[in-house]
DRENLO-607932 format. One record per atom (N, C-alpha, C, O): y, x, z; residue in one letter. Coordinates in steps of 0.1 Angstrom, whole numbers, plus 5000, padded with zeros to 4 digits. Each point is the difference from the previous one (the first is absolute). Example, Ala and Ser with C-alpha at 12.3 -4.5 7.8 and 13.67 -1.06 7.14 Angstrom:
<padrens>
494351325078A501249915000A501250095000A500050105007A501149864986S501150095000S501149925008S501150055001S
</padrens>
This chain:
<padrens>
207843067474M499049935008M498750004993M499950014987M499049995020D498650004994D499849894991D499550024989D500849865016N499949884991N501349925001N500449955010N500350054978P501449955000P500049855003P501149945003P497749994996L500049865003L499849975015L500249885004L499450225003E499749985014E501150055009E500650114997E499949825013P501050055009P499650135007P498850015004P502150084998R499750125008R500049965014R501049945005R498050105003K499949965014K500650105009K499750124999K501149835010I500750095010I499649965014I500349885003I499250205005D499849985014D501250045008D500650114998D499949805011V501250035008V499550015014V499549905006V500750225000L499650025014L500949945010L501250035000L498349885009L500849945011L499650065013L498850045002L502149975007F499750055013F501149955010F501149974996F498650045017D501049955010D501250104999D499950125000D501349814999G501250084999G500450044986G500950084998G498549854992V500450034986V501349944998V500449895005V500450174986N501349954996N499849894990N499450034989N501149855013M499749894992M500650024986M499449964990M501850105009L500650024987L499350104991L499950004988L499450105019D499250104993D498849934993D499650054990D500049855016V498949924994V500549904989V499550004989V501449925015A500549894992A500750054987A499849944990A501050165011G500850054989G499150044988G500149934989G499150175012P499150044989P499049894996P499749994988P499849945021V499049904997V500649894991V499449964991V501850005013Q500749904992Q500350054986Q499849924990Q500550205009A500350064986A498750004992A500049964988A498950085018F498750004993F499549864996F499549984989F500749935021E499649864997E500849934989E499649914994E501750145004T500949944990T499750054986T500349944990T499150185009A499850064987A499149924991A498949965004A501550024984R499349924990R500150074986R501150054997R497849954996V500050044986V499349894992V498849975002V501949974988N499449894992N499649895010N498949944998N501950035012D499749905010D498750035008D499649915007D499950214993R498950035008R500450085012R500850094999R498649885013R500350095011R499450144998R498950014995R501850095009K499650134998K499450075012K499450115000K500949835012Y499550065013Y499549895009Y500449884999Y498650155009Q499449915010Q500050085013Q499350105001Q501549855009T500150075012T499049945011T499849885000T499750205008R499149965011R500550075013R500350125000R499749815011F500450065012F498850035009F499149925002F500950215003V498950055008V500550065013V501250055000V498049945010S500350075013S498850085004S498949984995S501350115014H498950095004H498849935004H498850044997H501449845011D498849935004D499949864994D499249925004D501750054986G500049874993G500749895008G499949894996G500750145015K500649905009K501549994997K500650084993K500049815013T501449984998T500850115008T499650055010T501649984984V500850105007V501449945002V500349894995V500550185013R501449955003R500950104994R500050125005R500949844986A501050094995A501050035010A500149945011A500750174987C501050045010C501149905002C500750005010C499549904981C500949905002C499449885008C500749905003C498050115000G499449905008G499149904992G499349925006G500950084981L499249914991L498550045000L499750124998L499449785003R498650034999R499650004985R500449914993R498850195003L499550014986L498550005000L499450075008L500049854984S498649984999S499450104990S500550014989S498450055014A499450094990A498949924993A499449915005A500450134982D499049944992D498650065002D499049944998D501050195006A498850085001A500250125009A501150035004A497850035000R500050125007R500250124991R499550004989R501350105015F500350124992F498850105001F499750055010F499749974978T498850094999T500250094988T500849974991T498450135009S500050094988S499349944988S500050064989S499349835013E499249944989E500849894993E499549924993E501850085009S500949904994S499950004984S499850114994S500249775000S499949994986S501450004993S500150004988S500950015021S501450004994S500350144993S499450105004S501549894987N500450124992N500950095009N499850125000N501249825007D501050075007D500149965015D499549905004D501150195003L500249985015L501550025003L500650104996L500049815011L501450015003L500150005016L499549915007L501250194998I500150025014I501549995004I500850094997I499649805009P501449985004P500350085013P499150065006P502249944998G500450075012G500249905011G499749895000G500950175011G500349925012G499750075012G499550115000G500949845012N499850065012N498550035003N499750105007N499549824988G498550025002G499450124994G498950035003G501950034988V499550124993V499650115010V499050074998V501749945013D499850105010D498649995006D499450105005D500149784996D498649985005D499050034989D498950055003D501449924985L499150024989L499650154998L498950034997L502150065005I499850144996I499150075010I499650114998I500049825013S499050055009S498649934999S499150035007S500849884983D498849934998D499250084990D500149984988D498950105016T499350094991T499149924990T499950044989T499549855016D499249924991D500849944988D499650014988D501649945015L500949954990L500550114990L500049984988L500350135018L500550114991L498950054991L500350034988L498549975017E498950044991E499749904989E499750044989E500549835014T499849904990T501150014989T499849994988T501450045016I501250024991I499750124991I500250004988I499350115018K499750124992K498949974990K500150064989K498949865014K499049974990K500649924989K499750024988K501349895015H500649924989H500850104991H500049974988H500650135018S500950094992S499250084990S500550054990S498249965012S499250094991S499649924988S499450064991S500949815008G499749924989G501150014989G500950085001G498949834989K501050004989K501249915003K501050004993K498949915017G501049905003G501250075006G500050115005G501149814995R501350055006R499949995015R499449915006R501250185001I500349995014I501549995002I500750104996I499849795009I501549985000I500449985014I499449935008I501750144996S500549995014S501449954999S500850034991S499649895019V501449955001V500550055014V499349995010V501950074990C500650045012C499250105008C499450104994C500449885019S499250095008S498549994998S499350075006S500349854985G498650004996G499650134994G498850045000G502150044995A499750134995A499550105011A499250094997A501249885015L499550085011L498549985003L499350095004L500249794993V498649975001V499250084989V499050065003V501649954985L499450084989L500050155004L499050074997L502149975009A500150145004A499050035011A499350114999A500549805010A499050035011A498650004995A499150075005A500749864984A498749994994A499750124990A498950024995A502250075003G499850114992G500249974985G499850094991G500649795006V500149954986V501250074993V499950024988V501150015020L501250064994L500150155000L501050064996L498050015009D500050145000D500350064987D499349974990D501750125009G500350074987G500849914991G500350054989G500149835015K500749914991K501449975005K500350015011K500549954979Q501449955004Q499849865005Q499249924995Q501750045015A499949875005A501349975007A500850095003A499549784999T501249965007T499649895010T498949944999T502050045011T499849895009T501449975006T501050064995T499149855014H501349965006H500750125006H499450085007H501949934991W500850115005W499950025015W500250115005W499649785002S500050005015S498750075005S499950035012S499250004979R498750065004R500050154997R498950065000R502250004999L500150144997L499250095010L499350084996L500949895017D499350085010D498549984999D499350105002D500249784994D498649984999D499450084988D498950045000D501949974989T499550074989T499750155002T499250064994T501549995016R499850155003R498650025006R499650125000R499749785004K498650025005K499150024988K498850055002K501649934986Y499150014988Y500750104991Y500549974989Y499350165014A500750114993A499450024986A500650064991A498249895006D499450014987D500549914990D499750004988D501149905016V500649904991V501450054996V500850055008V499549944979R501350044995R501049875001R500249934990R500450055022W500849895002W501350014994W500750105000W499849794994D501449994995D500549865004D499749904993D500950095018L500449875006L501349944993L500449905004L500150174986D501149944993D499649924988D500849944993D497950075003R499549934989R499749855003R499549975011R500849944980I499649865001I498549984999I499549935009I499950144982S498549994999S499650134992S500750064993S498049975010I499450124993I498649964996I499249945008I500450104980S498649984996S499450144997S500650084993S498249945012Q499250124997Q498649964997Q499249975009Q500550044978G498649954996G499849865004G500849914995G498250065013N499849865004N500649965013N499749905006N501250195000I500649985013I501449964998I500850084993I499749815013Y501349954998Y500649985014Y499449935008Y501850134995T500749985013T501449954997T500650044990T499949885019S501449954999S500750015013S499350015011S502049994989A500850045012A500049895010A500150045012A499849844985G500049905011G500649864996G501049994993G498349915012I500549865000I500349964986I499149984992I502250015004T500349954987T499550094989T499849954988T500050185014T499650094990T498549974996T499550054990T499849885019G498749954996G500049924987G499150004992G502049925007I500249924988I500350094988I499549974989I501350135013D500350104990D498750064994D499850014988D499450035021L498750064996L499149914993L499450034990L500549845015A499249904994A500549984985A499249984991A502150015008L500649984986L499650124991L499749984988L500450145017A499650124992A498549994996A499750044989A499549925020I498649984997I499749894989I499250024991I501549875011I499949894991I500550054986I499449964990I501750115009Q500450054987Q499050104994Q499849994988Q499650095020Q499050094996Q498749934994Q499550044990Q500149855017D498949934996D500249904989D499249984991D502049955009C500249884992C501250014990C500149924992C500650195010G501250024990G501349965007G500049935010G501150114984P501349985005P500449855000P500749965009P498949964982S500349864999S499549935012S500749915006S498050114997A499449935012A500750055013A500349915009A500050214992A500750055012A501449945002A500449975010A500350034978L501349945000L500049855004L500949955008L498149984988A499849865003A499849985015A500649915006A498650185000V499849995015V501350035007V500449945010V500350174986A501350045006A501049884999A500749975010A499449964979R500949894999R499649895009R500849935007R497950044994E499549905009E500350035015E500449915007E499550214997L500350045013L501550035003L500450035011L500349974978V501550045001V500250145006V500750015010V498650084984V500250145004V500150094988V499849964989V500750165013Q500150104989Q498750044996Q499150025008Q500750004978L498750054995L499850145005L498950045004L502250044996R499950135004R501450055006R500950004992R499150045020R501350045006R499950155001R499050065003R502250004994T500150155001T500450045014T500349925008T499650214994G500450065013G498850005010G498949954997G501450115014G499050015011G500349935012G501049925001G498250105010Q500349935013Q501450035005Q500749925006Q499750214991S501350045006S501149924993S501149975006S498849994981Q501049934994Q500249865006Q501149955002Q497849995003Y500149875007Y500650025014Y500649915005Y499250215000A500750035013A501550014998A500749965009A499750094979F501450004997F500649864999F501049975006F498349944988H500449864999H500149945014H500949925002H498150115006L500049945013L501250055008L500649935009L499850204989A501150055007A501349924997A500849975008A499349984979G501149924996G499949865006G501049945003G497850014999Q499949865005Q500250005015Q500449895005Q499450225002F500049995015F501350075006F500150015012F500750044979T501350065005T500849905007T500049884996T500850165013K500949905007K501249964992K500749915004K499650164985D501249984992D499649944987D499350074992D501249815004E499649944987E500650084989E499350014989E501850055012T500650084989T499150124997T499850044989T499850035022L499150114998L498749964995L499450074991L500149815012A498749954995A500149994985A499150044992A502049905003Q500249984986Q500150134993Q499550024988Q501250085018L500150134994L498650074998L499750064990L499549935021I498750065000I499149944989I499350074992I500849805006E499249934990E500550044986E499150024991E502150015007R500550044987R499650154997R499650034989R500450055021I499550144999I498550004996I499650074991I499649855016V498650004997V499749954987V499150054993V501649845003S499749944987S500650074988S499649984989S501550105014Q500750074989Q500350145003Q501150045002Q497850045000P500250145005P500750094989P500550115004P499649844984H500650084989H501550005001H500650094993H500049825014L501450005001L500650115008L499350075007L502049954991D500750115008D500249965014D500949915003D498350145006W500149975014W500550115008W499450055010W501850004987S500750095008S500449945013S500149875000S500350205010L500449945013L501249924997L500249895006L500750154986E501349934997E499649874993E500649895003E498550114987T499649884993T499449905010T500349884999T498850175009M499349915010M501049945010M500049885003M500950205001A501149955010A500849894993A500349905006A500150134982E500849904992E499249874998E500649895002E498150124995T499249884997T499849925013T500049885000T499950195011A499849935013A501349965007A500049945010A501150104983R501349985006R500250055014R500549935009R499150194993M500150085012M500650134997M500050054989M500550025021N500350144998N498850085002N499049965005N501050174990S498850084999S499450035014S498850005002S502150015008R499550035014R499349885006R498950025006R501649864992T499349885005T498749984993T499049975006T501050054981L498749984992L499050105005L498849965002L501550165000T499150105005T499549975014T498850015002T502049945006R499649965014R499049884999R499050005008R501349904984Y499149894998Y498650044995Y499049955004Y501150144986F498750044994F499150075011F498849985001F501950115006K499250075010K499549915011K498950025005K501849884998R499649905010R498849924996R499149975007R500949984980D499049914995D498950064992D498949944999D501350184996T498950064992T499750145005T499050064995T501749995015Q499850135005Q500150114989Q499450115001Q501449864989E500350094988E501550004998E500749915003E499750214991T501450004994T499949924987T498949994994T502249965001P500049934987P499450084989P499249954992P501250185007A499550094989A498550025001A499350004990A500250025022H498650025002H499249884997H498950014994H501649875009F499449884997F499949984985F498949964995F502250064998V500049994985V499050094994V499249964991V500750175014E499150094994E498549965002E499250014991E500549935021K498649965002K499749884991K498949994995K502049925003V499849894991V499750054986V499149954993V501750145003R499950064986R498750074998R499349994990R500350095020V498750074999V498949905000V499050024992V501049885016D498949905000D500049934986D498949974995D502249995000H500149944986H499450094990H499249964991H501250175010A499450104990A498550015001A499350024990A500249985022R498650015002R499249894993R499050034993R501549855007S499449894993S500050024985S499149974993S502150085002L500150024986L499150124995L499550004989L500350105019L499250114997L498549964997L499350054992L500349845015L498749954998L499849934986L498949984996L502349994998E499949944987E500050104988E500049974989E500050165015D499950114990D501250004991D499950024988D501349945017L501250004992L500650154999L499750085009L501149954981P500750134999P500850025013P500649915005P499450225000L500750035012L501549975000L500549965010L500150074978K501449974999K500349865002K501049965005K498149954989Q500249865001Q499849955015Q500849925005Q498350145002V499749975014V501350045008V500449925009V500150204989A501250045007A501249914998A500749975009A499549994978A501149914997A499849865006A501049955006A497850004993S499849865005S500150005015S500249895006S499550225001S500050015015S501350035005S500250005013S500850044979G501350025005G500350155003G501150035005G498050064991F500350145003F500950074990F500650105002F499449844986G500950054989G499450114993G500050004987G499550105019D499350124993D498750035008D499949975012D499350104980L498750035005L500050105012L499249995009L501750104991Q500150105011Q500349935014Q499450045010Q501549874989R500349925013R498849935005R499749995012R499549954979M498849935004M499050105006M499349975010M500550144984R499150105005R500450045014R499150015009R502250024993R500450045014R499849895010R499650025011R500649854985A499849895009A498549985003A499749985012A499450044979F498649995002F499650115010F499249975009F501350154990Q499750105009Q500449975014Q499350035009Q501949924992R500649975013R499249885007R499650015012R500149894980Q499449885006Q498550015002Q499449955009Q499950114981L498650005000L499350145001L498950015003L502050094995G499450135002G499150054988G499250085002G500949854987V499250034988V500850014988V501149944999V498450134991Q500650004986Q499749874993Q498949945002Q501950024989I499849884992I498750014992I499249905000I500550214994S498850024992S498849995009S499049944996S501050115016D498950005009D499749855004D498949965001D502249975002Y499949865004Y499449924988Y499049925003Y501450104985R499549924989R498550044998R499249914997R500550215004N498650044997N499149955011N498849974998N501750015014M499249955011M499849855000M498949955003M502149974992F499949865002F500149924987F499649885000F500950184989A500149924988A498749964994A499949944989A
</padrens>
């Protein structure tokens, strides 16, 4: 920070149709951050015209000021929500955002807020992420290197996060960068969240598959596979764990996950390995921790699932 005794100022852009959690999650994390009992961030809410907006949940949110390029704040946070689709056609707003991005302050997006940055040209040539449901929308911005399986991505002064609760993850990462791990851990404890969770959006899709399956026994099996991918998850082992025969287990998997059991396990292991590769761990350790057993099996799985070599993936994203 420029002056360690002064709170870092963050403008939060409000608009009709904004997702309330995209706003409240990171803002609460920033407002909770303290070092030596001093607040480290000061948030201000702005809207395009300075007027009250209505969030997509129906709650009215008051702006403190009008959003302009002459803001004295250090950083700008753009949340997502249904209203993003109107913002990306607002040329005046996009131009103001682009002017902000040329400064030294951070530009932070949560969820589909990244699409606003893309429309403004801020993400051209950069890696970025957004909510998985916006895959079709990302194709409109071919100059952006999208990776929708990442929880968050930082490129210089540009920060993007996958959506909703990952806005808290990104805020914690920024707090740790600015204030150190102790301050970030204190915020995580206060909010009762993980300081840093591994895996990508697909991993949480795996968890959801377990939560929404029609069979409780299958749900418990899926949770075990996702949380312990290093175990021996042969079809026989899975069937025994679920107390089903192999044919019944396969039928249930296809019904609730649209995958065979073996394919599901491989996808979970590849996703787990992807998160470990970002930690720059030895490849043999990644293969063992992810349940592949040997490096060659992991290489073949990466090729099947992602169509890339492990070395290329690590060079691209690590």
